[in-house]
N, C-alpha and C positions, 0 to 999 in steps of 0.2 A: 504493500500500500504506500502511495506517495504521501509524504508529509506536506501539509499546507502551511505556508508562512502565516502566522497570526496576523490578524488585521492591524493590530497596534504597531507591529514591526514595520508593516508596509507604510503606515501613516508616518512613523518616525523617519523612515528613510526618505520619504517625500519631503518632509520638513527640512531635513538636513541638506538635501539637494537644492531646495529652494533658497536656503540661507547661503550657499556657497556662491562665490563670484568666479566665474570661469574667465580667465585672462588668456587671450590668444597668444600663441608662442611668439609672434613677432613683437607684440606689445611687451611681453615679459623680457625679451632680449633688450628692447629699448630701455626699459626700466633698469636692468642690470648694468647696461652701458653708462647710463646717467649717474649711477652710483659708483662707478669705477674711478679710483683716484687717478688724477692726471698731474704728474709732477711738473710738466712743462707749464701748465696753467698756474700751478701753485707758485713756482719760482718766478713766473712773469709778474705775479702780484706783489712780490717782495724784493726783487733784485734791486731795482733803481731807488725805491723809496725807503727800504729798510736795510738790506744787506750791505750795500756800498756805504751809506752814511754811518752805519754802525761800525764797520771796519775803520773808517776814518776817525770816528770819535774815540774808539777804544785803543787805537794803535799807540804803542809805546816805542820809544827809541830802541832799535835792535841792539846797539852796543851796550846800552844800560842793562837790557834784559839778559844778554849773554854774560855780562859780568856778574849779575846776580845768580845765574845758573851755575857758573863756575864756583861761586862762593858757597852756595847752599841751594840745591835743587828744590827741596821742600819749601823753604821760605820764599824762593822765587816763584814757585807755583802758587802759593798762598797770596802773594802780592800781585802777580801779573797775569796768571792764567785763568782761563775758563775751563772747569773740569767737566769732562763729558761723562755720560752714563757709565762708560767702560772704565773710568778712572784716569783716562789720558789727560795730559795737560796741554791745552791749546793756547798758544801765545799769539796775540794779535800785535803785530809790530810794523814799524816803518823804518826806512833807511835809504841810503844811497851808496853807490859804489861803482866799481869798474868790472866789467865782465872779463875774466881772464881765460875762460875755457868754456866751450860749448860741446855738449855730448849729445849726438843725435843717432847713436847706434840703435836705440830702441824708439818706439813711438812715444814713450814717456821721456821726452827730451829734457835735459837739464843744463843749467849754466852755473859755473862757479864764479862767485863774486869776491873781489877784494873790497871789503866793507869800509867805508870812510869812518874814521874815528874808532877803529877797532884793530888791535894787533895781537889778539889772543889766539888760543890754539884751536878754536872751533871753526871748521870749514863751513862757509855759508853757501848754500846751493839754492837755486830757484828753479821751479818747474817752468818749462817753456813750451810744453805741448809737442805734438797736438793732443796726446793723451794726458789727462790730468788725473792723479790718483789721490786717495785719502779722504778723510771726513773732516778735515780741519776747518773749512769754511762753514759747513753746517754746524759743527759743534763750537766753533770759536765765537760766533755772533751772540750766542747765549739765549736767544729767544725761540729757537727751533727745538722743541722738546719732544721726546719719544711719546709722551702721554697725549700729545695732540693728534696722534695718528691711530688708525685702527689696528695696525700690525707692523711688525718689524720690516716687512717688505716695502711698505710705503715710506718709512723712515729712511731706508736705504736708497730708494728711488730719488728722494729729495737730494741726498748727498751727490748721487751720480749726476743729476741734472744741474746742480750748482757747479760741479766740476766742468760740465759741458759748457755752461755759461761763461766760465773763466776761459775755456778754450776758444769759444766763439767771439766773445766780446773783448777780452783782454789780450789774448795771445795770437789770434789769427793773423794780425797784421805784421808780426815780427818777421824780419828777414834773418833767419838763423845763420845764414852763410856769412853775414857781415856783422853779427852781433858782438863777437869777441873784440875787446878793446874799447867798447862804447860804455859811456856812463849811463846808469839807470837809477831811477828813483821809484820806490815801491811802497805800497801798503798791503799787507797780507797776513798769512797765518802759518805757523809751523806747530807741529805736534810732537810731544814726547810721551811715549807710552811707558807707564810705570807699573801696571798691573801684570802679574805673572811673568815678570821679566827677571831672569837670573842676573843679567848684567845690563844696566841701562847705558846705551851708547850715547855719549855726549860729545863725540868727536865731530859731529856735523849736524846741521839743522837744514831741513828742506822746506823752503817757503813756497806756499801757493799764493801768487799775487792776485789781488782783487783790483788793485789800481797799479798801473805800470806806465812809466814815462821813460822813453829812450831818447837820449840826446842825439841829435844828428839824424 
């Protein structure tokens, strides 16, 4: 004998179906796309009116910062650095000097600087692209926090896009073939990682420039 579904169950099923909103697949995809984080749009909204001015305002003279680091890294970090979630010390600095060497063997090109006003042991290196690495710009400004994003991926995308903005807006016009020997002035960020480091390497600092002027 076949079982008959009780009339109440049929009634309840009808009510539930009536209460449901059926969203077409195309509309659902459109909703999901509108909720997808867009790092380009995010950085567009903060680059000119927040990131660049913040770097300018926070920048400390690099020779002074290097002297403080040589004396006592912990105290220098407390005084000059913005500490990232990972515990890294991000120093926002400014300075000027002469390019003594340009390395373009990899896409993460670098230039060695003879920094004006500094004759200490630390080698000063500047990223010159076209590939820019690190989280210094994101973490150095101090107002871009992990808690402002839904997940780690979005936080990482912001750093990547900020680096791309440095590559496009700050470094793309450089002629790396003629850069050696020229004077440069910069505002930027370098990072020293202190967490889970057996030996903290203070022999060099690598600056990501956010503002860069080249003489000549």
